[in-house]
C-alpha positions in Angstrom: -18.5 36.5 36.8 -17.9 39.1 34.1 -18.6 37.1 31.0 -17.4 38.6 27.7 -17.8 42.3 27.2 -19.6 43.8 24.3 -17.9 47.2 22.9 -18.6 49.8 20.2 -16.3 49.3 17.5 -14.9 52.6 15.7 -13.0 53.3 12.8 -9.8 53.8 13.9 -9.2 57.7 13.7 -12.2 57.9 15.7 -11.0 55.7 18.4 -7.9 57.2 18.7 -9.5 60.4 19.3 -12.2 59.4 22.0 -9.0 57.5 24.0 -7.5 60.9 23.9 -11.0 62.3 25.1 -10.8 59.1 27.9 -7.6 60.8 29.3 -8.4 61.7 33.2 -12.4 61.1 33.0 -15.1 58.5 33.0 -16.5 57.2 30.1 -20.1 58.9 30.4 -17.8 62.4 29.9 -16.0 61.0 27.0 -18.9 60.2 25.5 -20.5 63.1 25.7 -17.3 64.8 24.7 -16.9 62.4 21.3 -20.4 63.2 20.4 -20.2 67.1 20.8 -16.8 67.1 19.2 -18.7 65.0 16.4 -21.8 67.1 16.3 -19.7 70.1 15.6 -17.2 68.8 13.0 -18.7 66.1 10.7 -15.8 65.1 9.1 -12.1 65.4 10.8 -11.1 67.5 8.1 -13.5 70.5 9.4 -11.2 70.3 12.3 -8.1 71.6 10.3 -10.4 74.4 8.8 -11.9 76.2 12.4 -9.8 78.0 15.5 -8.5 75.4 18.1 -11.1 77.0 21.0 -13.7 75.8 18.8 -12.2 72.0 19.7 -11.8 72.7 23.0 -15.6 74.0 23.7 -17.1 70.7 21.7 -14.9 68.6 24.1 -15.7 70.4 27.4 -17.9 67.4 29.3 -14.2 65.8 29.4 -12.4 68.2 31.2 -8.6 69.3 30.3 -10.1 71.0 27.2 -7.1 73.5 26.9 -5.0 70.6 26.4 -6.7 67.9 24.7 -8.2 70.1 22.0 -4.8 71.3 20.6 -3.6 67.9 21.0 -6.6 66.5 18.7 -5.8 69.4 16.8 -2.1 68.3 16.3 -2.7 64.2 15.7 -5.2 65.2 13.1 -2.7 67.5 11.3 -0.1 65.5 11.4 -2.2 62.6 10.1 -3.3 64.7 7.2 0.1 65.8 6.3 1.8 62.4 6.4 -1.3 60.5 4.7 -2.5 63.2 2.3 -6.2 62.0 4.6 -7.4 61.5 7.6 -7.1 57.5 7.9 -5.2 55.2 9.8 -7.2 52.1 8.0 -3.3 50.8 6.6 -2.2 50.5 9.7 -4.0 47.0 9.7 -2.0 45.3 6.7 1.6 46.4 9.0 3.1 44.1 11.5 2.4 44.8 14.9 5.4 46.6 16.0 5.5 48.9 13.0 1.7 49.8 13.6 2.4 50.4 17.1 5.8 52.7 16.4 3.8 54.8 13.4 0.8 55.4 16.6 3.2 56.4 18.8 4.9 59.1 16.4 1.5 60.9 16.7 1.8 64.1 19.1 0.7 63.0 22.7 0.1 59.2 22.1 1.4 57.2 24.7 1.5 53.2 24.8 -1.8 53.3 26.2 -3.1 55.1 23.4 -1.5 53.1 20.9 -2.5 49.9 22.1 -6.3 50.8 22.4 -5.9 52.1 18.7 -4.6 48.9 17.9 -7.0 46.1 19.7 -10.2 47.2 19.5 -10.1 49.3 15.8 -7.5 48.2 13.7 -7.8 44.0 15.1 -4.0 44.2 16.1 -2.7 42.2 19.0 -1.8 44.7 21.9 -2.9 44.9 25.4 -3.4 48.1 26.9 -2.7 48.7 30.9 -4.2 51.5 32.4 -4.6 52.6 36.6 -7.3 50.1 36.9 -5.0 47.4 35.4 -2.0 48.2 36.6 -3.2 48.4 40.3 -5.2 45.1 39.9 -2.5 43.4 38.3 0.2 44.1 40.6 -2.1 43.1 44.1 -2.6 39.9 42.1 0.6 38.8 41.3 0.5 39.0 37.7 3.7 41.2 37.0 6.7 42.5 39.4 6.0 45.3 41.9 8.6 47.4 40.4 7.8 47.0 36.5 6.8 50.3 35.1 3.5 50.8 33.7 5.2 51.1 30.0 6.7 47.9 30.6 3.3 46.2 31.8 2.0 46.2 28.2 3.9 43.7 27.2 4.1 41.8 30.1 0.8 41.4 29.9 0.7 40.6 26.6 3.4 37.9 27.5 0.6 36.9 30.2 -2.4 36.3 28.5 -3.0 34.6 24.7 -4.0 37.5 22.0 -7.5 35.7 21.8 -7.9 36.8 25.4 -6.6 40.5 25.3 -10.1 42.0 24.6 -11.8 40.3 27.3 -8.9 40.3 30.0 -8.5 44.2 29.7 -11.9 45.4 29.7 -13.1 42.5 32.8 -9.6 43.5 35.0 -11.0 47.2 34.4 -13.9 46.5 35.4 -12.7 44.4 38.5 -10.7 47.1 39.4 -14.0 49.9 39.1 -16.2 47.7 40.9 -14.0 46.1 43.5 -10.1 46.5 43.3 -10.8 50.2 44.1 -7.3 52.0 44.9 -8.8 53.0 48.1 -10.7 50.3 50.6 -10.8 48.0 47.9 -13.9 45.1 48.7 -11.8 42.4 48.8 -14.8 39.7 50.4 -16.8 40.2 47.1 -13.7 39.7 44.9 -13.5 37.0 42.3 -10.1 36.3 42.5 -9.4 36.7 46.4 -8.3 33.5 47.0 -5.5 33.7 44.7 -4.4 37.1 45.7 -1.4 37.8 47.3 -2.9 41.3 48.6 -5.5 39.4 50.3 -3.4 37.7 52.0 -1.6 39.8 53.7 -4.3 42.0 54.0 -5.8 39.2 56.4 -2.6 39.1 58.2 -2.4 42.6 59.2 -5.5 43.2 60.5 -6.5 42.9 64.0 -8.6 40.6 65.7 -10.5 42.3 68.4 
């Protein structure tokens, strides 16, 4: 139904910061905030030499600036102190588990953010799980109902082949956004309804007139 999705390839640090900005907002606002942030700070090192209030102002379109601004500043500062410069390309040469562990040590970086950077910027196998994927895979029965979001990352990585991770991730998100909504999912137009336990239960609970 959706085919092979395309996406913009960013540097690992750019992908990391963009993912932080994406939290609790939509893609359009994330992109506006990232563009404004890069216009204000052409080099990431410039962020460390400016008041954090300038970062907060630049990323206002993404929302939660008072939370995201200091987080971005702390992440860049940690990378600078650890690496001597703001770059994380070296992670490409590490085993995936080691790269993931290094990213998770950065302040405010959780399993989803680490997995996104690994998959889309570093070329390392990882399966990011967001709220849409968690909801859709639960309804489809692709994961245990009581599995935590964090544990779902490994479950999805086991379910798909590594070469399918990017396509499966992006298309499951699209299905969740466009069809399998949290409220009032549009099951009749879902391409997976014939194999969906949630849809079968829904049909059985609807009373006929």
